[in-house]
C-alpha positions in Angstrom: 15.2 -10.6 -25.4 14.6 -12.7 -22.3 11.8 -12.4 -19.9 12.6 -12.0 -16.3 10.3 -12.4 -13.2 10.7 -10.6 -9.9 9.3 -12.7 -7.1 9.2 -11.3 -3.6 10.2 -13.7 -0.8 9.4 -12.8 2.8 11.7 -13.6 5.7 9.5 -16.6 6.6 10.0 -18.1 3.1 6.6 -17.1 1.6 6.9 -16.2 -2.0 4.7 -13.7 -3.9 5.3 -14.7 -7.5 5.6 -12.2 -10.4 3.1 -13.7 -12.9 3.8 -11.1 -15.6 7.5 -10.7 -15.8 9.4 -8.1 -17.9 11.3 -8.4 -21.2 14.7 -6.9 -20.6 18.0 -6.9 -22.6 20.1 -8.9 -20.1 20.7 -9.8 -16.5 22.3 -6.4 -15.8 19.0 -4.7 -16.7 17.2 -7.3 -14.6 19.4 -6.5 -11.6 18.7 -2.8 -12.0 15.0 -3.5 -12.1 15.2 -5.7 -9.0 17.0 -3.0 -7.1 14.4 -0.5 -8.0 11.6 -2.8 -7.0 13.4 -3.6 -3.7 13.8 0.2 -3.1 10.1 0.8 -3.7 9.2 -2.0 -1.3 11.6 -0.6 1.4 10.3 2.9 1.2 6.7 1.8 1.3 7.3 -0.5 4.3 9.3 2.1 6.2 6.7 4.7 5.7 4.0 2.3 6.9 5.7 0.7 9.8 9.0 2.6 10.5 11.1 -0.5 9.8 12.4 -2.4 6.7 11.8 -6.1 6.9 13.8 -9.1 5.6 12.1 -9.5 2.2 14.1 -9.9 -1.0 13.3 -9.6 -4.6 14.4 -12.7 -6.6 15.2 -12.5 -10.3 13.9 -15.7 -11.9 14.4 -16.8 -15.5 11.6 -17.9 -17.9 12.5 -21.5 -17.0 12.1 -20.9 -13.3 15.8 -20.7 -12.4 16.8 -18.3 -9.6 19.4 -16.0 -11.2 20.0 -13.5 -8.4 18.3 -11.7 -5.5 18.3 -8.3 -3.9 17.6 -7.8 -0.2 15.1 -5.1 0.4 16.9 -3.6 3.3 20.1 -3.4 1.3 18.4 -1.2 -1.3 17.9 1.8 1.0 20.3 4.4 2.3 18.7 5.5 5.6 18.8 9.2 5.1 17.0 8.9 1.8 13.9 7.2 3.0 
């Protein structure tokens, strides 16, 4: 099974790399994990500041290739925060 990394990119381009990664069955499972990570970031930021910023969670392959990304603000339905 492949290993996927979930880097967090801020709106100014700064990247916090995922140095551990996760072994998942496929890209579909990786997208689900990225959405969950983005949701947790959104909830935490909203509770702390009252806003959800422009960060995104990037799904990166073992070889460093960007496979997909999930915007943090897209992961939240406002009435569920």
